[in-house]
PDB file of N, CA, C and O in Angstrom:
ATOM      1  N   MET A   1      33.067   2.790  25.874  1.00  0.00           N
ATOM      2  CA  MET A   1      34.692   2.240  26.086  1.00  0.00           C
ATOM      3  C   MET A   1      34.416   0.570  26.086  1.00  0.00           C
ATOM      4  O   MET A   1      33.437   0.160  25.463  1.00  0.00           O
ATOM      5  N   VAL A   2      35.190  -0.277  26.712  1.00  0.00           N
ATOM      6  CA  VAL A   2      35.227  -1.222  26.052  1.00  0.00           C
ATOM      7  C   VAL A   2      35.229  -1.919  27.246  1.00  0.00           C
ATOM      8  O   VAL A   2      36.040  -1.603  28.116  1.00  0.00           O
ATOM      9  N   LEU A   3      33.839  -3.513  27.551  1.00  0.00           N
ATOM     10  CA  LEU A   3      34.435  -3.569  29.186  1.00  0.00           C
ATOM     11  C   LEU A   3      34.745  -5.121  28.939  1.00  0.00           C
ATOM     12  O   LEU A   3      34.483  -5.720  27.896  1.00  0.00           O
ATOM     13  N   GLU A   4      35.323  -5.646  30.033  1.00  0.00           N
ATOM     14  CA  GLU A   4      35.887  -7.342  29.847  1.00  0.00           C
ATOM     15  C   GLU A   4      35.189  -7.712  31.096  1.00  0.00           C
ATOM     16  O   GLU A   4      35.387  -6.969  32.057  1.00  0.00           O
ATOM     17  N   ILE A   5      34.350  -8.801  31.265  1.00  0.00           N
ATOM     18  CA  ILE A   5      33.930  -9.276  32.999  1.00  0.00           C
ATOM     19  C   ILE A   5      35.015 -10.348  32.556  1.00  0.00           C
ATOM     20  O   ILE A   5      34.923 -10.465  31.334  1.00  0.00           O
ATOM     21  N   ILE A   6      35.977 -11.152  33.049  1.00  0.00           N
ATOM     22  CA  ILE A   6      36.838 -12.151  32.773  1.00  0.00           C
ATOM     23  C   ILE A   6      36.692 -13.850  34.687  1.00  0.00           C
ATOM     24  O   ILE A   6      36.346 -13.498  35.815  1.00  0.00           O
ATOM     25  N   SER A   7      36.917 -14.742  34.472  1.00  0.00           N
ATOM     26  CA  SER A   7      36.673 -15.318  35.658  1.00  0.00           C
ATOM     27  C   SER A   7      37.686 -16.147  34.771  1.00  0.00           C
ATOM     28  O   SER A   7      38.053 -16.060  33.599  1.00  0.00           O
ATOM     29  N   SER A   8      37.929 -16.833  35.633  1.00  0.00           N
ATOM     30  CA  SER A   8      38.937 -17.985  35.113  1.00  0.00           C
ATOM     31  C   SER A   8      38.304 -19.026  34.559  1.00  0.00           C
ATOM     32  O   SER A   8      39.141 -19.771  34.050  1.00  0.00           O
ATOM     33  N   GLU A   9      37.256 -19.406  34.429  1.00  0.00           N
ATOM     34  CA  GLU A   9      36.744 -20.346  32.833  1.00  0.00           C
ATOM     35  C   GLU A   9      35.405 -19.729  32.097  1.00  0.00           C
ATOM     36  O   GLU A   9      34.510 -20.304  31.478  1.00  0.00           O
ATOM     37  N   GLN A  10      35.567 -18.657  32.333  1.00  0.00           N
ATOM     38  CA  GLN A  10      34.868 -17.915  31.663  1.00  0.00           C
ATOM     39  C   GLN A  10      35.105 -16.398  31.770  1.00  0.00           C
ATOM     40  O   GLN A  10      35.414 -15.767  32.781  1.00  0.00           O
ATOM     41  N   ILE A  11      34.728 -15.568  29.490  1.00  0.00           N
ATOM     42  CA  ILE A  11      35.166 -14.675  29.600  1.00  0.00           C
ATOM     43  C   ILE A  11      33.109 -14.050  30.297  1.00  0.00           C
ATOM     44  O   ILE A  11      32.200 -14.821  29.988  1.00  0.00           O
ATOM     45  N   LEU A  12      32.769 -12.885  31.038  1.00  0.00           N
ATOM     46  CA  LEU A  12      31.313 -13.121  30.913  1.00  0.00           C
ATOM     47  C   LEU A  12      30.428 -12.558  30.831  1.00  0.00           C
ATOM     48  O   LEU A  12      29.254 -12.583  31.198  1.00  0.00           O
ATOM     49  N   PHE A  13      31.810 -11.367  29.682  1.00  0.00           N
ATOM     50  CA  PHE A  13      31.269 -10.377  29.485  1.00  0.00           C
ATOM     51  C   PHE A  13      32.141  -9.701  28.747  1.00  0.00           C
ATOM     52  O   PHE A  13      33.254  -9.302  29.090  1.00  0.00           O
ATOM     53  N   GLN A  14      31.413  -9.541  27.358  1.00  0.00           N
ATOM     54  CA  GLN A  14      32.307  -8.115  25.948  1.00  0.00           C
ATOM     55  C   GLN A  14      32.146  -7.504  25.356  1.00  0.00           C
ATOM     56  O   GLN A  14      31.648  -7.930  24.315  1.00  0.00           O
ATOM     57  N   GLY A  15      32.439  -5.759  25.459  1.00  0.00           N
ATOM     58  CA  GLY A  15      31.234  -5.490  24.441  1.00  0.00           C
ATOM     59  C   GLY A  15      32.028  -3.541  25.016  1.00  0.00           C
ATOM     60  O   GLY A  15      32.978  -2.895  25.459  1.00  0.00           O
ATOM     61  N   GLU A  16      30.947  -3.551  24.616  1.00  0.00           N
ATOM     62  CA  GLU A  16      30.711  -1.950  24.733  1.00  0.00           C
ATOM     63  C   GLU A  16      29.455  -1.775  25.651  1.00  0.00           C
ATOM     64  O   GLU A  16      28.409  -2.423  25.654  1.00  0.00           O
ATOM     65  N   VAL A  17      30.049  -0.176  26.831  1.00  0.00           N
ATOM     66  CA  VAL A  17      29.405  -0.589  27.716  1.00  0.00           C
ATOM     67  C   VAL A  17      29.654   1.452  27.769  1.00  0.00           C
ATOM     68  O   VAL A  17      30.641   2.106  27.430  1.00  0.00           O
ATOM     69  N   GLU A  18      28.227   1.953  28.367  1.00  0.00           N
ATOM     70  CA  GLU A  18      27.395   3.327  28.954  1.00  0.00           C
ATOM     71  C   GLU A  18      28.534   3.387  29.988  1.00  0.00           C
ATOM     72  O   GLU A  18      29.348   4.305  30.093  1.00  0.00           O
ATOM     73  N   SER A  19      28.496   2.743  30.418  1.00  0.00           N
ATOM     74  CA  SER A  19      28.560   3.541  32.525  1.00  0.00           C
ATOM     75  C   SER A  19      28.795   1.474  33.284  1.00  0.00           C
ATOM     76  O   SER A  19      28.295   0.474  32.769  1.00  0.00           O
ATOM     77  N   ILE A  20      29.607   1.516  34.442  1.00  0.00           N
ATOM     78  CA  ILE A  20      29.627   0.388  34.598  1.00  0.00           C
ATOM     79  C   ILE A  20      30.009   1.069  36.468  1.00  0.00           C
ATOM     80  O   ILE A  20      30.549   2.152  36.693  1.00  0.00           O
ATOM     81  N   THR A  21      29.769   0.559  37.014  1.00  0.00           N
ATOM     82  CA  THR A  21      29.407   0.328  38.491  1.00  0.00           C
ATOM     83  C   THR A  21      29.915  -0.818  39.144  1.00  0.00           C
ATOM     84  O   THR A  21      29.634  -1.969  38.809  1.00  0.00           O
ATOM     85  N   LEU A  22      30.918  -0.396  40.394  1.00  0.00           N
ATOM     86  CA  LEU A  22      31.133  -2.275  40.548  1.00  0.00           C
ATOM     87  C   LEU A  22      32.005  -1.764  42.229  1.00  0.00           C
ATOM     88  O   LEU A  22      32.164  -0.705  42.835  1.00  0.00           O
ATOM     89  N   PRO A  23      32.310  -2.922  42.401  1.00  0.00           N
ATOM     90  CA  PRO A  23      32.115  -2.989  44.301  1.00  0.00           C
ATOM     91  C   PRO A  23      33.048  -2.948  44.656  1.00  0.00           C
ATOM     92  O   PRO A  23      33.678  -3.983  44.439  1.00  0.00           O
ATOM     93  N   GLY A  24      33.764  -1.923  45.354  1.00  0.00           N
ATOM     94  CA  GLY A  24      35.692  -2.180  46.018  1.00  0.00           C
ATOM     95  C   GLY A  24      35.442  -1.976  46.231  1.00  0.00           C
ATOM     96  O   GLY A  24      34.274  -1.748  45.916  1.00  0.00           O
ATOM     97  N   ALA A  25      35.933  -1.657  47.104  1.00  0.00           N
ATOM     98  CA  ALA A  25      37.180  -2.488  48.444  1.00  0.00           C
ATOM     99  C   ALA A  25      36.766  -0.931  49.395  1.00  0.00           C
ATOM    100  O   ALA A  25      36.969  -0.680  50.583  1.00  0.00           O
ATOM    101  N   GLN A  26      36.138  -0.106  48.334  1.00  0.00           N
ATOM    102  CA  GLN A  26      36.726   0.818  50.293  1.00  0.00           C
ATOM    103  C   GLN A  26      34.568   1.138  49.304  1.00  0.00           C
ATOM    104  O   GLN A  26      34.276   2.313  49.081  1.00  0.00           O
ATOM    105  N   GLY A  27      33.947   0.493  49.078  1.00  0.00           N
ATOM    106  CA  GLY A  27      32.451   0.920  48.503  1.00  0.00           C
ATOM    107  C   GLY A  27      32.814   1.468  46.960  1.00  0.00           C
ATOM    108  O   GLY A  27      33.678   1.966  46.240  1.00  0.00           O
ATOM    109  N   SER A  28      31.159   0.861  47.066  1.00  0.00           N
ATOM    110  CA  SER A  28      30.715   1.179  45.053  1.00  0.00           C
ATOM    111  C   SER A  28      31.715   2.071  44.597  1.00  0.00           C
ATOM    112  O   SER A  28      32.358   2.782  45.369  1.00  0.00           O
ATOM    113  N   PHE A  29      31.896   2.055  43.162  1.00  0.00           N
ATOM    114  CA  PHE A  29      32.647   3.055  42.360  1.00  0.00           C
ATOM    115  C   PHE A  29      32.078   2.733  40.874  1.00  0.00           C
ATOM    116  O   PHE A  29      32.010   1.530  40.623  1.00  0.00           O
ATOM    117  N   THR A  30      31.559   3.828  39.613  1.00  0.00           N
ATOM    118  CA  THR A  30      31.348   4.202  38.677  1.00  0.00           C
ATOM    119  C   THR A  30      32.162   4.456  38.369  1.00  0.00           C
ATOM    120  O   THR A  30      32.896   5.057  39.153  1.00  0.00           O
ATOM    121  N   VAL A  31      32.574   4.210  37.147  1.00  0.00           N
ATOM    122  CA  VAL A  31      33.389   4.008  36.007  1.00  0.00           C
ATOM    123  C   VAL A  31      32.263   5.047  34.265  1.00  0.00           C
ATOM    124  O   VAL A  31      31.111   4.847  33.879  1.00  0.00           O
ATOM    125  N   LEU A  32      33.190   5.905  33.804  1.00  0.00           N
ATOM    126  CA  LEU A  32      32.462   6.249  32.629  1.00  0.00           C
ATOM    127  C   LEU A  32      33.161   6.432  32.177  1.00  0.00           C
ATOM    128  O   LEU A  32      34.268   6.192  32.660  1.00  0.00           O
ATOM    129  N   GLU A  33      32.958   7.261  30.303  1.00  0.00           N
ATOM    130  CA  GLU A  33      34.087   7.242  29.481  1.00  0.00           C
ATOM    131  C   GLU A  33      35.272   8.790  29.887  1.00  0.00           C
ATOM    132  O   GLU A  33      35.088   9.955  30.240  1.00  0.00           O
ATOM    133  N   ASN A  34      36.212   8.105  29.642  1.00  0.00           N
ATOM    134  CA  ASN A  34      37.926   9.076  29.520  1.00  0.00           C
ATOM    135  C   ASN A  34      37.799   9.362  31.910  1.00  0.00           C
ATOM    136  O   ASN A  34      38.082  10.188  32.777  1.00  0.00           O
ATOM    137  N   HIS A  35      37.202   8.011  31.749  1.00  0.00           N
ATOM    138  CA  HIS A  35      37.951   8.025  34.047  1.00  0.00           C
ATOM    139  C   HIS A  35      39.182   7.511  33.764  1.00  0.00           C
ATOM    140  O   HIS A  35      39.533   6.661  32.946  1.00  0.00           O
ATOM    141  N   ALA A  36      39.694   8.061  34.447  1.00  0.00           N
ATOM    142  CA  ALA A  36      41.270   8.199  34.441  1.00  0.00           C
ATOM    143  C   ALA A  36      41.470   6.766  34.809  1.00  0.00           C
ATOM    144  O   ALA A  36      40.706   5.961  35.343  1.00  0.00           O
ATOM    145  N   SER A  37      42.625   6.667  34.408  1.00  0.00           N
ATOM    146  CA  SER A  37      43.876   5.741  35.310  1.00  0.00           C
ATOM    147  C   SER A  37      43.571   4.950  36.514  1.00  0.00           C
ATOM    148  O   SER A  37      44.412   5.299  37.342  1.00  0.00           O
ATOM    149  N   LEU A  38      42.651   3.895  37.134  1.00  0.00           N
ATOM    150  CA  LEU A  38      43.044   2.970  38.251  1.00  0.00           C
ATOM    151  C   LEU A  38      43.332   1.346  38.000  1.00  0.00           C
ATOM    152  O   LEU A  38      43.021   0.545  37.118  1.00  0.00           O
ATOM    153  N   VAL A  39      43.808   1.309  38.779  1.00  0.00           N
ATOM    154  CA  VAL A  39      43.747  -0.087  39.542  1.00  0.00           C
ATOM    155  C   VAL A  39      42.704  -0.329  40.767  1.00  0.00           C
ATOM    156  O   VAL A  39      42.070   0.666  41.121  1.00  0.00           O
ATOM    157  N   SER A  40      42.479  -1.482  41.409  1.00  0.00           N
ATOM    158  CA  SER A  40      41.282  -1.475  42.813  1.00  0.00           C
ATOM    159  C   SER A  40      40.816  -2.891  42.985  1.00  0.00           C
ATOM    160  O   SER A  40      39.847  -3.186  42.286  1.00  0.00           O
ATOM    161  N   THR A  41      41.069  -3.387  43.396  1.00  0.00           N
ATOM    162  CA  THR A  41      40.566  -4.548  44.505  1.00  0.00           C
ATOM    163  C   THR A  41      39.098  -4.473  44.194  1.00  0.00           C
ATOM    164  O   THR A  41      38.533  -3.442  43.828  1.00  0.00           O
ATOM    165  N   LEU A  42      38.553  -5.574  44.355  1.00  0.00           N
ATOM    166  CA  LEU A  42      37.271  -5.432  43.982  1.00  0.00           C
ATOM    167  C   LEU A  42      36.193  -6.505  46.063  1.00  0.00           C
ATOM    168  O   LEU A  42      36.800  -7.436  46.593  1.00  0.00           O
ATOM    169  N   ASP A  43      35.318  -6.198  46.446  1.00  0.00           N
ATOM    170  CA  ASP A  43      34.885  -7.471  47.054  1.00  0.00           C
ATOM    171  C   ASP A  43      33.798  -7.531  45.999  1.00  0.00           C
ATOM    172  O   ASP A  43      33.597  -7.120  44.856  1.00  0.00           O
ATOM    173  N   ALA A  44      33.113  -8.339  47.066  1.00  0.00           N
ATOM    174  CA  ALA A  44      32.324  -9.552  46.434  1.00  0.00           C
ATOM    175  C   ALA A  44      30.379  -9.154  47.112  1.00  0.00           C
ATOM    176  O   ALA A  44      29.913  -9.212  48.250  1.00  0.00           O
ATOM    177  N   GLY A  45      29.638  -8.716  45.552  1.00  0.00           N
ATOM    178  CA  GLY A  45      28.893  -8.215  44.858  1.00  0.00           C
ATOM    179  C   GLY A  45      28.601  -7.887  43.598  1.00  0.00           C
ATOM    180  O   GLY A  45      28.944  -8.559  42.625  1.00  0.00           O
ATOM    181  N   THR A  46      28.046  -6.989  43.559  1.00  0.00           N
ATOM    182  CA  THR A  46      27.507  -6.805  42.292  1.00  0.00           C
ATOM    183  C   THR A  46      27.830  -5.732  41.036  1.00  0.00           C
ATOM    184  O   THR A  46      27.906  -4.550  41.374  1.00  0.00           O
ATOM    185  N   ILE A  47      28.108  -6.181  39.025  1.00  0.00           N
ATOM    186  CA  ILE A  47      28.666  -5.470  38.554  1.00  0.00           C
ATOM    187  C   ILE A  47      27.633  -5.400  37.846  1.00  0.00           C
ATOM    188  O   ILE A  47      27.212  -6.385  37.237  1.00  0.00           O
ATOM    189  N   GLU A  48      26.924  -3.969  37.798  1.00  0.00           N
ATOM    190  CA  GLU A  48      25.745  -3.482  36.896  1.00  0.00           C
ATOM    191  C   GLU A  48      27.268  -2.353  36.437  1.00  0.00           C
ATOM    192  O   GLU A  48      28.224  -1.779  36.958  1.00  0.00           O
ATOM    193  N   TYR A  49      26.503  -2.626  34.901  1.00  0.00           N
ATOM    194  CA  TYR A  49      27.206  -2.165  33.241  1.00  0.00           C
ATOM    195  C   TYR A  49      25.448  -1.899  32.522  1.00  0.00           C
ATOM    196  O   TYR A  49      24.330  -2.399  32.645  1.00  0.00           O
ATOM    197  N   VAL A  50      26.227  -0.622  31.630  1.00  0.00           N
ATOM    198  CA  VAL A  50      24.429  -0.213  30.931  1.00  0.00           C
ATOM    199  C   VAL A  50      25.083  -0.814  29.631  1.00  0.00           C
ATOM    200  O   VAL A  50      26.192  -1.343  29.562  1.00  0.00           O
ATOM    201  N   THR A  51      24.547  -0.703  29.030  1.00  0.00           N
ATOM    202  CA  THR A  51      24.571  -1.207  27.341  1.00  0.00           C
ATOM    203  C   THR A  51      23.857  -0.611  26.241  1.00  0.00           C
ATOM    204  O   THR A  51      23.934  -1.644  25.575  1.00  0.00           O
ATOM    205  N   ALA A  52      23.667  -0.375  26.011  1.00  0.00           N
ATOM    206  CA  ALA A  52      22.720  -0.037  24.541  1.00  0.00           C
ATOM    207  C   ALA A  52      21.111   0.225  25.373  1.00  0.00           C
ATOM    208  O   ALA A  52      20.187  -0.339  24.786  1.00  0.00           O
ATOM    209  N   GLY A  53      20.759   0.911  26.492  1.00  0.00           N
ATOM    210  CA  GLY A  53      20.102   1.584  27.212  1.00  0.00           C
ATOM    211  C   GLY A  53      20.376   0.720  28.392  1.00  0.00           C
ATOM    212  O   GLY A  53      20.571   1.140  29.533  1.00  0.00           O
ATOM    213  N   GLU A  54      20.373  -0.176  28.120  1.00  0.00           N
ATOM    214  CA  GLU A  54      20.169  -1.628  29.067  1.00  0.00           C
ATOM    215  C   GLU A  54      21.055  -1.618  30.367  1.00  0.00           C
ATOM    216  O   GLU A  54      22.221  -1.226  30.335  1.00  0.00           O
ATOM    217  N   ARG A  55      20.445  -2.066  31.507  1.00  0.00           N
ATOM    218  CA  ARG A  55      20.851  -2.350  32.610  1.00  0.00           C
ATOM    219  C   ARG A  55      21.002  -3.983  33.050  1.00  0.00           C
ATOM    220  O   ARG A  55      20.273  -4.927  33.355  1.00  0.00           O
ATOM    221  N   HIS A  56      22.489  -3.666  32.870  1.00  0.00           N
ATOM    222  CA  HIS A  56      22.681  -5.915  32.922  1.00  0.00           C
ATOM    223  C   HIS A  56      23.746  -5.494  34.575  1.00  0.00           C
ATOM    224  O   HIS A  56      24.487  -4.545  34.832  1.00  0.00           O
ATOM    225  N   SER A  57      23.394  -6.534  35.256  1.00  0.00           N
ATOM    226  CA  SER A  57      24.304  -6.696  35.736  1.00  0.00           C
ATOM    227  C   SER A  57      24.801  -8.498  36.415  1.00  0.00           C
ATOM    228  O   SER A  57      23.954  -9.391  36.395  1.00  0.00           O
ATOM    229  N   VAL A  58      26.348  -8.782  36.999  1.00  0.00           N
ATOM    230  CA  VAL A  58      26.557  -9.685  37.538  1.00  0.00           C
ATOM    231  C   VAL A  58      27.501 -10.332  38.608  1.00  0.00           C
ATOM    232  O   VAL A  58      28.719 -10.443  38.748  1.00  0.00           O
ATOM    233  N   PRO A  59      26.051 -10.819  39.502  1.00  0.00           N
ATOM    234  CA  PRO A  59      27.692 -10.910  41.400  1.00  0.00           C
ATOM    235  C   PRO A  59      28.377 -11.768  39.928  1.00  0.00           C
ATOM    236  O   PRO A  59      28.314 -12.278  38.809  1.00  0.00           O
ATOM    237  N   VAL A  60      29.207 -11.250  41.462  1.00  0.00           N
ATOM    238  CA  VAL A  60      30.813 -11.831  41.603  1.00  0.00           C
ATOM    239  C   VAL A  60      30.631 -11.673  42.949  1.00  0.00           C
ATOM    240  O   VAL A  60      29.886 -10.975  43.637  1.00  0.00           O
ATOM    241  N   GLY A  61      32.162 -13.127  43.341  1.00  0.00           N
ATOM    242  CA  GLY A  61      32.873 -13.070  44.359  1.00  0.00           C
ATOM    243  C   GLY A  61      33.737 -11.773  44.781  1.00  0.00           C
ATOM    244  O   GLY A  61      33.850 -11.529  45.982  1.00  0.00           O
ATOM    245  N   GLY A  62      34.233 -11.095  44.006  1.00  0.00           N
ATOM    246  CA  GLY A  62      35.145 -10.497  44.449  1.00  0.00           C
ATOM    247  C   GLY A  62      35.930 -10.055  43.493  1.00  0.00           C
ATOM    248  O   GLY A  62      35.306  -9.368  42.685  1.00  0.00           O
ATOM    249  N   GLY A  63      37.724 -10.243  43.121  1.00  0.00           N
ATOM    250  CA  GLY A  63      38.266  -9.786  42.344  1.00  0.00           C
ATOM    251  C   GLY A  63      39.324  -8.221  42.015  1.00  0.00           C
ATOM    252  O   GLY A  63      39.700  -7.448  42.896  1.00  0.00           O
ATOM    253  N   PHE A  64      39.551  -8.121  40.858  1.00  0.00           N
ATOM    254  CA  PHE A  64      40.085  -6.554  41.007  1.00  0.00           C
ATOM    255  C   PHE A  64      40.345  -5.771  39.376  1.00  0.00           C
ATOM    256  O   PHE A  64      40.786  -6.501  38.488  1.00  0.00           O
ATOM    257  N   VAL A  65      40.156  -4.804  39.163  1.00  0.00           N
ATOM    258  CA  VAL A  65      39.164  -4.398  37.866  1.00  0.00           C
ATOM    259  C   VAL A  65      40.437  -2.939  37.478  1.00  0.00           C
ATOM    260  O   VAL A  65      40.763  -1.990  38.191  1.00  0.00           O
ATOM    261  N   ASP A  66      40.919  -3.350  35.969  1.00  0.00           N
ATOM    262  CA  ASP A  66      41.972  -2.221  35.346  1.00  0.00           C
ATOM    263  C   ASP A  66      41.094  -0.996  34.662  1.00  0.00           C
ATOM    264  O   ASP A  66      39.901  -1.056  34.365  1.00  0.00           O
ATOM    265  N   VAL A  67      41.657  -0.286  34.551  1.00  0.00           N
ATOM    266  CA  VAL A  67      40.957   1.111  33.776  1.00  0.00           C
ATOM    267  C   VAL A  67      41.795   1.523  33.820  1.00  0.00           C
ATOM    268  O   VAL A  67      42.441   1.750  34.843  1.00  0.00           O
ATOM    269  N   ASP A  68      42.265   1.920  32.021  1.00  0.00           N
ATOM    270  CA  ASP A  68      43.218   2.640  31.112  1.00  0.00           C
ATOM    271  C   ASP A  68      42.552   2.720  29.951  1.00  0.00           C
ATOM    272  O   ASP A  68      42.068   1.802  29.288  1.00  0.00           O
ATOM    273  N   ASN A  69      42.559   4.161  29.696  1.00  0.00           N
ATOM    274  CA  ASN A  69      42.469   4.491  28.270  1.00  0.00           C
ATOM    275  C   ASN A  69      40.647   3.749  27.608  1.00  0.00           C
ATOM    276  O   ASN A  69      40.551   3.027  26.615  1.00  0.00           O
ATOM    277  N   ASN A  70      39.424   4.208  28.509  1.00  0.00           N
ATOM    278  CA  ASN A  70      39.149   4.051  27.810  1.00  0.00           C
ATOM    279  C   ASN A  70      38.559   1.792  27.748  1.00  0.00           C
ATOM    280  O   ASN A  70      37.799   1.041  27.138  1.00  0.00           O
ATOM    281  N   ARG A  71      39.421   1.770  28.653  1.00  0.00           N
ATOM    282  CA  ARG A  71      38.366   0.002  28.687  1.00  0.00           C
ATOM    283  C   ARG A  71      39.441  -0.610  29.658  1.00  0.00           C
ATOM    284  O   ARG A  71      40.664  -0.618  29.798  1.00  0.00           O
ATOM    285  N   VAL A  72      37.708  -1.386  30.562  1.00  0.00           N
ATOM    286  CA  VAL A  72      37.660  -1.865  31.331  1.00  0.00           C
ATOM    287  C   VAL A  72      38.020  -3.289  31.662  1.00  0.00           C
ATOM    288  O   VAL A  72      37.105  -4.004  31.254  1.00  0.00           O
ATOM    289  N   ALA A  73      39.153  -4.137  32.342  1.00  0.00           N
ATOM    290  CA  ALA A  73      38.938  -5.109  32.535  1.00  0.00           C
ATOM    291  C   ALA A  73      38.310  -5.620  33.601  1.00  0.00           C
ATOM    292  O   ALA A  73      38.110  -4.546  34.168  1.00  0.00           O
ATOM    293  N   VAL A  74      38.075  -6.020  33.961  1.00  0.00           N
ATOM    294  CA  VAL A  74      38.083  -7.164  35.822  1.00  0.00           C
ATOM    295  C   VAL A  74      38.086  -8.441  35.735  1.00  0.00           C
ATOM    296  O   VAL A  74      37.612  -9.216  34.904  1.00  0.00           O
ATOM    297  N   CYS A  75      38.616  -8.567  36.594  1.00  0.00           N
ATOM    298  CA  CYS A  75      39.313  -9.952  36.506  1.00  0.00           C
ATOM    299  C   CYS A  75      38.196 -10.172  37.580  1.00  0.00           C
ATOM    300  O   CYS A  75      37.791  -9.106  38.044  1.00  0.00           O
ATOM    301  N   VAL A  76      37.294 -11.859  38.348  1.00  0.00           N
ATOM    302  CA  VAL A  76      36.088 -12.155  39.048  1.00  0.00           C
ATOM    303  C   VAL A  76      36.311 -13.353  39.706  1.00  0.00           C
ATOM    304  O   VAL A  76      37.332 -13.992  39.450  1.00  0.00           O
ATOM    305  N   ARG A  77      35.556 -13.728  40.466  1.00  0.00           N
ATOM    306  CA  ARG A  77      35.903 -15.102  41.618  1.00  0.00           C
ATOM    307  C   ARG A  77      34.571 -14.878  41.259  1.00  0.00           C
ATOM    308  O   ARG A  77      33.680 -15.594  41.715  1.00  0.00           O
TER     309      ARG A  77
END
């Protein structure tokens, strides 16, 4: 699945990932391959993703996420 994390200034990450955990407004949630389509707001917290077996994290001040057809687009503050 492809993950894009972007801010108004730059692309923070773009590439293939195995999973993504996001700080949703209703609590943390994880997106795996073939996840149902969704749009959600994000609270301040940390986005964690796994790529090539390595876990990475990106602190964010909030934003929103769009999940559709194994593509996860995250816009953050």
